[in-house]
Structures are given as C-alpha cells and as structure tokens.
C-alpha positions as CSV (number, residue, x, y, z in Angstrom):
1,M,-13.9,-16.6,-14.9
2,P,-10.4,-18.2,-14.7
3,M,-8.3,-17.2,-11.8
4,V,-5.3,-18.3,-9.7
5,S,-4.4,-18.0,-6.0
6,P,-1.6,-15.5,-5.4
7,V,-0.9,-16.6,-1.8
8,S,2.2,-18.7,-2.6
9,A,3.6,-15.9,-4.9
10,W,3.1,-13.3,-2.2
11,R,5.6,-15.2,0.0
12,D,8.4,-14.3,-2.4
13,P,9.6,-10.8,-3.1
14,A,9.1,-9.4,-6.6
15,R,12.4,-9.5,-8.7
16,T,11.9,-5.8,-9.6
17,D,10.4,-4.7,-6.3
18,L,7.2,-3.8,-8.2
19,R,4.4,-6.3,-8.6
20,A,0.6,-6.0,-9.0
21,T,-2.1,-8.5,-8.3
22,W,-5.6,-7.7,-9.7
23,L,-8.2,-9.1,-7.4
24,G,-11.2,-7.9,-9.4
25,H,-12.7,-4.6,-10.4
26,S,-10.5,-1.8,-8.9
27,T,-9.1,-3.9,-6.1
28,V,-5.3,-4.4,-6.6
29,L,-2.6,-5.4,-4.2
30,L,0.5,-3.4,-5.1
31,E,3.9,-4.4,-3.9
32,I,6.3,-1.4,-4.3
33,D,9.8,-1.5,-2.8
34,G,8.7,-3.8,0.0
35,A,5.5,-1.9,0.8
36,R,2.1,-3.6,0.2
37,I,-0.8,-1.2,-0.6
38,L,-4.4,-2.4,-1.3
39,T,-6.6,-0.3,-3.5
40,D,-10.4,0.0,-3.2
41,P,-11.0,-3.3,-1.4
42,V,-14.4,-4.7,-2.5
43,W,-15.3,-8.3,-1.6
44,A,-19.1,-7.8,-1.6
45,D,-21.3,-10.0,-3.8
46,R,-23.2,-6.9,-5.0
47,A,-22.1,-3.2,-5.6
48,S,-25.2,-2.0,-3.9
49,P,-26.6,-0.5,-0.6
50,T,-28.1,-3.9,-0.1
51,Q,-27.0,-7.5,-0.8
52,A,-30.6,-8.4,-1.8
53,F,-30.4,-6.7,-5.2
54,G,-28.1,-4.6,-7.4
55,P,-25.1,-5.3,-9.6
56,L,-24.0,-8.9,-8.9
57,R,-20.4,-10.1,-9.2
58,F,-19.5,-12.2,-12.2
59,H,-16.9,-14.1,-10.1
60,R,-15.7,-14.6,-6.5
61,A,-12.6,-12.9,-5.3
62,P,-9.5,-15.1,-5.9
63,V,-8.5,-14.8,-2.2
64,S,-10.4,-14.2,1.0
65,L,-9.7,-11.2,3.2
66,A,-8.1,-13.6,5.7
67,E,-5.6,-14.6,3.1
68,L,-4.2,-11.2,2.4
69,P,-0.7,-10.6,3.5
70,P,0.2,-7.9,6.0
71,L,-0.7,-4.5,4.5
72,D,1.1,-1.1,4.9
73,A,-1.7,1.0,3.4
74,I,-5.2,0.8,2.1
75,V,-6.3,3.4,-0.5
76,V,-10.0,4.2,-1.0
77,S,-10.4,6.4,-4.1
78,H,-14.0,7.5,-3.4
79,D,-17.3,6.4,-1.8
80,H,-19.2,4.6,-4.5
81,Y,-20.3,1.1,-3.6
82,D,-18.1,-0.6,-6.1
83,H,-15.1,1.0,-4.5
84,L,-16.1,1.3,-0.9
85,D,-17.3,-2.0,0.6
86,A,-18.5,-1.5,4.1
87,D,-18.1,-5.1,5.2
88,A,-14.6,-5.4,3.7
89,V,-13.5,-2.2,5.3
90,G,-14.9,-3.2,8.7
91,A,-13.2,-6.6,8.5
92,L,-9.9,-5.0,7.6
93,A,-10.2,-2.5,10.4
94,R,-10.8,-5.4,12.9
95,R,-8.2,-7.8,11.5
96,T,-5.3,-5.3,10.9
97,R,-3.9,-2.0,12.1
98,T,-3.4,-0.8,8.5
99,P,-3.8,2.9,7.9
100,F,-6.3,4.1,5.3
101,F,-5.8,6.9,2.8
102,T,-8.8,8.4,1.1
103,A,-10.3,11.5,-0.4
104,L,-11.6,14.5,1.6
105,G,-14.8,13.7,3.5
106,V,-14.7,9.9,2.9
107,G,-13.2,9.3,6.3
108,A,-16.7,9.7,8.0
109,H,-17.8,6.6,6.1
110,L,-14.7,4.7,7.1
111,E,-15.2,5.6,10.8
112,R,-18.8,4.5,10.6
113,F,-17.6,1.1,9.2
114,G,-15.2,0.7,12.1
115,V,-11.9,2.3,11.2
116,P,-10.4,4.3,14.1
117,P,-10.0,8.0,13.2
118,E,-6.3,7.9,14.0
119,R,-5.8,5.4,11.1
120,I,-7.5,7.6,8.5
121,T,-5.8,10.2,6.4
122,E,-8.0,12.3,4.1
123,L,-6.4,14.2,1.2
124,A,-7.5,16.9,-1.1
125,W,-6.2,17.1,-4.7
126,W,-2.4,17.6,-4.7
127,E,-2.0,16.9,-1.1
128,Q,0.5,14.2,0.0
129,A,1.1,11.9,2.9
130,E,3.7,9.4,3.8
131,V,2.9,5.7,4.4
132,P,4.2,4.9,7.9
133,R,7.3,2.7,8.2
134,T,7.8,2.8,4.4
135,D,9.4,5.3,1.9
136,V,6.2,5.5,-0.1
137,V,4.5,8.9,-0.5
138,I,0.8,9.0,-1.7
139,T,-0.5,12.0,-3.6
140,A,-4.2,12.6,-4.3
141,T,-4.7,13.9,-7.9
142,P,-7.5,15.6,-9.8
143,A,-10.2,13.4,-11.4
144,Q,-13.5,13.9,-13.2
145,H,-16.2,11.9,-11.4
146,F,-18.8,12.3,-8.6
147,S,-19.6,10.8,-5.2
148,G,-22.4,9.7,-3.0
149,R,-23.9,6.6,-1.5
150,G,-27.6,7.6,-1.4
151,P,-30.1,10.1,-2.9
152,F,-29.2,12.9,-0.6
153,D,-25.5,13.0,-0.4
154,R,-24.3,13.5,-3.9
155,N,-20.9,15.2,-4.2
156,R,-20.6,15.8,-0.4
157,T,-17.3,13.9,-0.5
158,L,-14.3,14.2,-2.8
159,W,-13.0,11.6,-5.4
160,A,-9.4,11.4,-6.6
161,G,-6.8,9.7,-8.6
162,W,-3.7,8.4,-6.7
163,A,0.0,8.6,-7.3
164,L,2.3,6.4,-5.2
165,A,6.0,7.0,-5.2
166,S,8.7,4.9,-3.6
167,R,12.5,5.2,-3.7
168,R,12.6,3.4,-7.0
169,H,9.1,3.2,-8.5
170,K,6.1,5.3,-9.3
171,V,2.5,4.0,-9.8
172,F,-0.7,5.8,-10.9
173,F,-4.2,4.6,-10.0
174,S,-7.0,6.6,-11.6
175,G,-9.9,5.7,-9.3
176,D,-13.0,6.5,-11.4
177,T,-12.6,9.4,-13.8
178,G,-13.3,10.8,-17.2
179,L,-10.5,12.2,-19.4
180,E,-8.8,14.5,-16.9
181,P,-7.1,17.7,-18.4
182,A,-4.7,17.6,-15.5
183,Y,-3.0,14.3,-16.6
184,P,0.0,16.1,-18.2
185,E,0.5,18.0,-15.0
186,I,0.2,14.8,-13.0
187,A,2.8,13.2,-15.2
188,R,5.1,16.2,-14.7
189,R,4.6,16.5,-10.9
190,C,4.3,12.8,-10.0
191,G,5.8,10.8,-12.8
192,P,7.4,9.2,-14.7
193,F,5.2,6.1,-13.9
194,D,6.3,2.6,-14.1
195,L,2.7,1.3,-13.8
196,I,-0.5,3.1,-14.7
197,M,-3.8,1.6,-13.6
198,L,-6.8,3.1,-15.4
199,E,-10.5,2.3,-15.2
200,V,-11.7,1.0,-18.6
201,G,-15.2,-0.5,-17.9
202,A,-18.7,0.9,-17.3
203,Y,-18.6,3.5,-20.1
204,H,-21.1,5.0,-22.5
205,P,-20.9,8.0,-25.0
206,A,-23.2,9.9,-22.7
207,W,-20.9,9.4,-19.7
208,G,-17.8,10.9,-21.3
209,T,-16.9,13.2,-18.4
210,I,-17.2,10.6,-15.5
211,H,-15.7,7.4,-17.0
212,L,-12.9,6.7,-19.4
213,G,-13.7,3.5,-21.3
214,P,-10.9,1.8,-23.3
215,D,-10.4,4.5,-26.1
216,Q,-10.1,7.4,-23.7
217,A,-8.0,5.3,-21.3
218,V,-5.5,4.9,-24.1
219,Q,-5.5,8.7,-24.5
220,A,-5.1,9.1,-20.7
221,H,-2.2,6.6,-20.7
222,A,-0.4,8.7,-23.3
223,A,-1.1,12.0,-21.4
224,L,0.3,10.4,-18.3
225,G,3.5,9.7,-20.1
226,G,3.3,5.9,-20.6
227,G,4.4,3.0,-18.5
228,A,2.9,-0.5,-18.1
229,F,-0.9,-0.2,-18.5
230,L,-3.0,-2.3,-16.1
231,P,-6.7,-2.0,-16.8
232,V,-9.1,-2.0,-13.8
233,H,-12.8,-1.4,-13.2
234,W,-13.9,-4.1,-15.6
235,G,-14.9,-7.8,-15.7
236,T,-16.4,-8.0,-12.1
237,F,-19.7,-6.0,-12.0
238,D,-22.3,-5.4,-14.7
239,L,-22.5,-1.5,-14.4
240,A,-23.1,-0.5,-18.0
241,L,-24.8,-1.6,-21.3
242,H,-21.7,-3.0,-23.0
243,A,-20.6,-6.7,-22.8
244,W,-18.3,-7.6,-20.0
245,D,-15.3,-8.1,-22.3
246,D,-15.8,-5.1,-24.6
247,P,-13.1,-3.0,-22.7
248,I,-10.4,-5.7,-22.9
249,L,-11.1,-6.6,-26.5
250,A,-10.7,-2.8,-27.4
251,L,-7.4,-2.6,-25.5
252,E,-6.1,-5.8,-27.1
253,R,-6.6,-4.2,-30.5
254,A,-4.9,-1.0,-29.3
255,A,-2.0,-3.1,-28.0
256,R,-1.6,-4.8,-31.3
257,D,-2.0,-1.6,-33.4
258,T,0.0,0.9,-31.3
259,E,2.3,-1.3,-29.1
260,L,0.5,-0.2,-26.0
261,P,2.3,-1.9,-23.1
262,L,-0.8,-3.8,-21.9
263,V,-0.6,-5.9,-18.7
264,A,-3.8,-7.8,-18.3
265,P,-3.2,-10.6,-15.9
266,L,-5.5,-13.4,-14.8
267,L,-7.4,-12.7,-11.7
268,G,-5.1,-13.4,-8.8
269,E,-2.0,-13.5,-10.9
270,A,0.9,-11.7,-9.2
271,R,2.4,-9.9,-12.1
272,V,5.9,-8.5,-11.9
273,I,6.2,-5.1,-13.6
274,G,9.5,-4.4,-15.4
275,D,10.3,-1.6,-17.7
276,R,8.4,-1.0,-21.0
277,D,10.6,-3.4,-23.0
278,D,10.3,-6.1,-20.4
279,V,6.5,-5.7,-20.5
280,R,6.5,-6.0,-24.3
281,R,8.7,-9.2,-24.0
282,Q,6.2,-10.9,-21.8
283,P,3.5,-12.5,-23.9
284,Q,0.0,-11.3,-23.2
285,V,-2.3,-14.4,-22.8
286,S,-5.8,-13.4,-24.0
287,W,-7.5,-15.4,-21.3
288,W,-10.8,-13.6,-21.8
289,R,-11.3,-15.2,-25.1
290,D,-11.8,-18.6,-23.4
291,V,-14.5,-17.4,-21.0
292,V,-17.9,-18.8,-21.8
293,P,-20.7,-16.5,-20.7
294,A,-23.0,-18.1,-18.1
C-alpha cells in the first residue's frame, strides 16, 4: 500500500486551518483552527481480541504513536476492536495528557486500558463538550450500529457519530453507522460541514442498518448537506466479503458522475481542506489503481 510520512507536513500550519491526515481505517488526525484531534486510534496488527488471529492489517500505519504531534483531544466513536485498540489507548494515556471523548459507557474500557477517569468525557447523543484550551466543541450525534467486545456485552455501551465545530470550521465523523434518518437534523443543528468523514467499507446488502457502504455513503453525504467527502473505514482490515478496493472504485465513479467532492489522500498524506470549489480543483490521484494485491 503506498503511503507517505506526514511528520514534516505537521510541522507547518495548514493554509486554511483545516487539514486531515488519514492514518488507516477510521484513524484520522484532524487539524482544525489550531487544535489537533485524533479519531479512533488503531495501531494493532489485528482487529481482534487477540493478536494471534483475526482480521489482519493490509498495511502498517504510516507513523508510529511516538511520531504523533501533541494532541488536544482523542475521539473514540465506539468500542469495537477496529475502533478501540487497547494497546494504542494505553500508550497514548501514558505518553500524553490528552483528554478522551467517547460514547456513553465506553469510558470503563478506557479506564481499564489506563486512561485516568478525569481525562474521559462520555457523551450521549446530542450532548456537547468543549475541548480544553481550544475553541472546539464536540457533539455526539445519533448513529445506527451496535457495540460490544465479547459474547456477553452486546449493546451495553453507546455508539455515536461526532460533529466537531471550531470558530471557522465544522467537521463530521460518522463512526460506524447505517443510513441514519437524523442526518438532516444533524446538518441543521451542527452544520454546514466543511469536511464529512463517512465509513464506506465492510458492507453487505444484509448489513444495511449497521454500515453504509459507498452507495449509502453518497446518500448520507447529501443528507448531511455536502462538503468535502473523506472516506474512512476501508483499505486497512478485511472485515467483509467485498474486495478491498470496491468502496473507493464505487466512490470514484460517483465523483465522476455526480461531481461528488471526493478527497481520498494517500495514507499519511496531510490534505488541506478548502471549500468545495477548491476540492474540485485539486486533482484526485487514483493511487489505489496501482496497488498490486499480495
């Protein structure tokens, strides 16, 4: 999988004060008006209760945890293994004093992995919290999914989408979800969004209520009011029956046929997010077409 290191880019501020670096799956480093927010930090080799078996990464992360810049917040959308990596959370808890924001009930997992309780903020849908020492406000939003890390704890914690608003910019991160009826209300209450990050991988017709897939992600993007579209939750773990590149090929067609403002950077590429016209002016390099399956 082609990738670049973002470390040198992170040393310079984004020209629009909004930049996103996709680090694999649903892990994105957002830079929004000077604040740095990391979503769903997963560095594990497998999305599994054990590193002995389970879905294996297609690629390494483009940076190590030690190479991350100082963070202002970490958002954990829900407790599934491909979104909540115990070792990565434990390492971030030890290395930094960064606060964690997560859905109701997930804080118990974070505490068990080493995060001090005073650094954890749990939110129910529509609840808000301010990121300390920034002007960013985080809102947990409705989503259609489920939770659980074992056979006996299904749906004992909440899952959520996430709206992040600063003085100048607004970003939406779907977490894992199906096509959520509340998206127009989310757009009205939390938008308009400059950047929309939607999960597009690990889908199947039988899973319509818990994952989007590319076609429903395009519908979700429209329901959320538009904005630059960064696909996440694809290309890192084999979690479904489709080919690894099916989601991005479908989105590439949609971008060609409907002028979808697609932003699909290389792994580790720190992509500046401008307005819709700026996104369309930036040529989208179809790097995935040059990937040779192992």
